[in-house]
C-alpha positions in Angstrom: 175.1 -160.4 -146.7 172.8 -159.0 -149.4 173.5 -156.7 -152.4 170.4 -154.8 -153.6 169.6 -153.2 -157.0 168.1 -149.8 -157.7 169.5 -148.2 -154.5 169.9 -144.9 -156.4 166.4 -145.0 -158.0 163.8 -145.4 -155.3 165.6 -148.1 -153.2 163.5 -150.7 -154.9 165.9 -153.6 -154.0 165.8 -152.8 -150.3 162.0 -152.4 -150.2 161.6 -155.8 -151.9 164.2 -157.3 -149.5 162.3 -156.1 -146.5 159.1 -157.7 -147.7 160.9 -161.1 -147.7 163.6 -160.9 -144.9 163.7 -159.6 -141.4 166.8 -159.3 -139.2 167.6 -157.9 -135.8 170.2 -155.3 -136.8 172.0 -154.3 -140.0 175.4 -152.9 -141.0 175.2 -150.8 -144.2 178.2 -150.7 -146.5 177.9 -147.0 -147.5 181.0 -144.9 -147.3 182.3 -144.2 -143.7 186.2 -144.5 -144.0 185.9 -147.2 -141.4 184.2 -145.0 -138.9 180.6 -145.6 -137.7 177.6 -143.8 -139.3 174.4 -143.7 -137.2 171.9 -141.8 -139.3 171.3 -139.2 -142.0 168.8 -136.7 -143.3 166.0 -137.9 -145.5 165.6 -137.0 -149.2 162.5 -136.1 -151.1 162.4 -134.9 -154.7 159.5 -132.7 -155.6 158.3 -131.5 -159.1 156.7 -128.1 -159.5 154.8 -127.9 -162.8 153.5 -124.5 -164.1 151.0 -124.2 -166.9 150.8 -120.8 -168.7 150.2 -119.9 -172.4 152.8 -119.7 -175.1 153.1 -116.4 -176.9 155.5 -114.5 -179.2 157.9 -112.4 -177.1 156.7 -109.2 -178.8 153.2 -109.6 -177.5 153.7 -111.8 -174.4 151.9 -111.0 -171.2 153.4 -111.5 -167.7 150.1 -112.8 -166.6 150.4 -115.9 -168.8 154.2 -116.4 -168.7 155.0 -119.3 -166.2 158.5 -118.1 -165.8 157.4 -115.0 -163.8 155.3 -117.3 -161.5 158.3 -119.5 -161.2 160.5 -116.6 -160.2 158.0 -115.5 -157.5 157.7 -119.0 -156.2 161.5 -119.4 -155.9 161.7 -116.1 -154.0 159.2 -117.4 -151.4 160.9 -120.8 -151.2 164.2 -119.0 -150.5 162.7 -117.2 -147.5 161.5 -120.4 -145.9 162.8 -120.9 -142.4 163.7 -124.6 -142.1 164.6 -126.5 -138.9 168.0 -127.7 -137.7 169.2 -130.8 -135.9 172.3 -130.5 -133.6 173.7 -133.8 -135.0 172.4 -133.9 -138.6 172.5 -130.2 -139.3 169.9 -128.2 -141.1 167.0 -129.3 -143.3 167.6 -128.0 -146.8 165.2 -127.3 -149.7 167.3 -126.8 -152.9 166.2 -126.0 -156.5 168.2 -128.3 -158.7 166.7 -128.4 -162.2 164.5 -126.0 -164.2 163.3 -126.4 -167.8 160.5 -125.5 -170.2 158.7 -127.0 -173.2 160.0 -124.1 -175.4 163.0 -124.3 -177.7 162.6 -121.0 -179.5 164.3 -117.9 -178.1 161.5 -115.5 -179.1 158.6 -117.5 -177.6 157.4 -117.7 -174.0 156.9 -121.2 -172.7 153.5 -122.9 -172.3 154.9 -125.0 -169.5 157.8 -124.9 -167.0 159.1 -127.5 -164.5 161.2 -127.1 -161.4 162.9 -129.9 -159.4 163.3 -129.4 -155.6 165.6 -131.6 -153.4 164.4 -131.6 -149.8 166.8 -132.9 -147.1 164.6 -133.6 -144.1 165.1 -134.3 -140.4 163.8 -137.0 -138.1 161.4 -136.4 -135.3 158.2 -134.5 -134.7 157.9 -130.8 -134.0 160.3 -129.5 -136.6 159.0 -126.2 -137.8 159.1 -124.1 -140.9 157.5 -120.7 -141.6 157.1 -118.2 -144.4 155.4 -114.9 -144.0 152.6 -115.3 -141.4 152.3 -119.0 -142.0 153.9 -121.6 -139.8 153.8 -125.3 -140.4 155.2 -128.3 -138.6 157.1 -130.8 -140.7 156.6 -134.1 -138.9 159.3 -136.3 -140.4 159.3 -139.4 -138.3 162.2 -141.8 -139.0 161.1 -144.4 -141.5 158.1 -142.6 -142.9 158.9 -142.4 -146.6 155.4 -141.3 -147.6 154.1 -140.1 -144.3 153.3 -136.7 -142.7 156.6 -135.1 -143.6 156.3 -135.2 -147.4 152.5 -134.6 -147.2 152.9 -131.5 -145.1 155.7 -130.2 -147.2 153.7 -130.6 -150.4 150.7 -128.8 -148.8 153.0 -125.9 -147.8 154.6 -125.6 -151.3 151.2 -125.8 -152.9 150.1 -122.8 -150.8 153.2 -120.9 -151.8 152.7 -121.7 -155.5 149.0 -120.6 -155.4 150.2 -117.2 -154.0 152.9 -116.9 -156.6 150.7 -117.6 -159.7 149.0 -114.7 -161.5 145.5 -115.3 -163.0 146.8 -116.7 -166.3 149.1 -119.4 -164.8 148.2 -122.6 -162.8 150.5 -125.1 -161.1 150.9 -128.4 -159.3 153.4 -129.7 -156.7 153.9 -133.5 -156.6 156.5 -136.0 -155.5 158.7 -137.2 -158.4 157.9 -140.8 -159.3 160.2 -143.0 -161.4 159.1 -145.8 -163.6 161.6 -148.6 -163.1 162.4 -151.9 -164.8 164.8 -154.4 -163.2 167.1 -156.7 -165.0 164.7 -159.5 -164.4 161.8 -157.7 -166.1 159.9 -156.6 -163.0 158.4 -153.1 -163.3 157.3 -150.6 -160.7 156.7 -146.8 -160.2 158.3 -145.5 -157.0 158.4 -142.0 -155.4 161.8 -140.5 -154.8 161.3 -140.0 -151.1 163.6 -141.7 -148.6 163.2 -141.3 -144.8 165.7 -139.8 -142.4 166.9 -141.6 -139.2 169.2 -141.2 -136.3 170.3 -143.7 -133.6 171.7 -142.2 -130.4 175.4 -142.8 -129.7 174.3 -144.8 -126.6 172.1 -147.2 -128.6 173.3 -150.8 -127.9 174.1 -151.4 -131.6 176.2 -148.2 -131.9 178.0 -148.4 -128.6 178.8 -152.1 -128.9 180.0 -151.7 -132.5 182.3 -148.9 -131.5 183.8 -150.8 -128.6 184.4 -153.9 -130.8 186.0 -151.9 -133.6 188.2 -149.8 -131.3 189.5 -153.0 -129.6 190.2 -154.9 -132.9 191.5 -151.9 -134.9 193.5 -150.5 -132.0 192.4 -146.9 -132.6 189.5 -144.5 -131.8 186.4 -145.0 -133.9 184.3 -141.9 -134.6 180.5 -141.9 -134.5 178.9 -139.5 -137.0 176.0 -139.3 -139.5 176.3 -139.5 -143.2 175.8 -136.2 -145.2 174.0 -138.1 -148.0 170.9 -140.3 -147.8 171.0 -144.2 -147.7 168.6 -147.1 -147.5 169.2 -147.1 -143.8 165.9 -145.2 -143.1 163.9 -148.0 -144.7 165.6 -150.5 -142.5 164.9 -148.5 -139.4 161.3 -148.1 -140.6 161.1 -151.9 -140.6 162.3 -152.1 -137.0 165.9 -152.9 -137.9 168.5 -150.6 -136.1 171.2 -149.8 -138.6 174.7 -148.5 -138.6 177.2 -147.9 -141.4 180.7 -149.3 -141.8 182.7 -149.2 -145.0 186.3 -148.5 -146.2 185.0 -146.1 -148.9 185.3 -142.3 -148.3 182.2 -140.1 -148.4 184.0 -137.3 -150.2 184.4 -139.5 -153.3 181.0 -141.2 -153.3 179.0 -140.8 -156.5 181.8 -139.0 -158.3 184.2 -140.0 -161.1 187.0 -140.0 -158.4 185.3 -142.8 -156.4 188.0 -145.1 -155.0 189.0 -147.4 -152.2 192.3 -147.2 -150.3 194.0 -150.5 -149.9 194.9 -149.9 -146.2 191.3 -149.0 -145.4 190.1 -152.1 -147.3 192.4 -154.4 -145.3 191.3 -152.7 -142.0 187.6 -153.1 -143.1 188.0 -156.8 -143.5 189.3 -157.1 -140.0 186.6 -154.8 -138.6 183.8 -156.5 -140.4 184.9 -159.9 -139.3 185.0 -158.7 -135.7 181.5 -157.1 -135.9 180.0 -160.2 -137.5 181.6 -162.5 -134.9 180.9 -160.5 -131.7 177.8 -158.3 -132.3 175.2 -161.0 -132.4 176.3 -162.6 -129.1 176.5 -159.2 -127.3 173.1 -158.0 -128.5 171.5 -161.4 -127.7 172.7 -161.1 -124.1 171.3 -157.5 -123.9 167.9 -158.6 -125.3 
């Protein structure tokens, strides 16, 4: 059992762990309400930066106001056609934050920033299009800095170039976070986590389901998480991963986060059964 730090900021602990430890399979303790999770969409945070020229509102020009370029960019992003997975649902590109360098109400900004949250899908051949352009978002499971984010950035850069008038320039980059651990280690990590999906018939998934149903004496559902976890990094390292936890996804990362006692008691029984039986079963299969 390992507990990792910085899961919410670049998954630094898991990345460090994988450089020191290799295992055959993993059970991730993210919220599943004692069901089995077998994958999720990936997450990439993108920063769009626009550079214009500050001016008094009484003499400002649309050609140098980055907010007009930002508005045109958002209209084009809204019209993007993103792929959908029958199990994981749709890929999503969501604007989440927008701010400028200006505090005065009668001045146009010199600079503006936009945050985009991209929930991506695993597997090659996913497609997106806008206008006459069509691009394949190849988001292979476990590729946290691979073709998927690169192609997305290229696509967004093309949209931004079309959206900027002559007096505004812009860039599109992955958000990077400067981190410092409690031990004093420092690193800068991109906020890009891979998606993954194990088939329900995968030996880890099917055997875990059978073990839990027998020991918990009830049906156990197999379904993906809606949020992103460190599981994609584990799968990237060749470690098939499922989720099992008494926590409930609807409360995760909220001020209502809680654990039901009955689910906790059941989770102890289920986790003991998985730890005792899964290794022997998978060893026989291998």
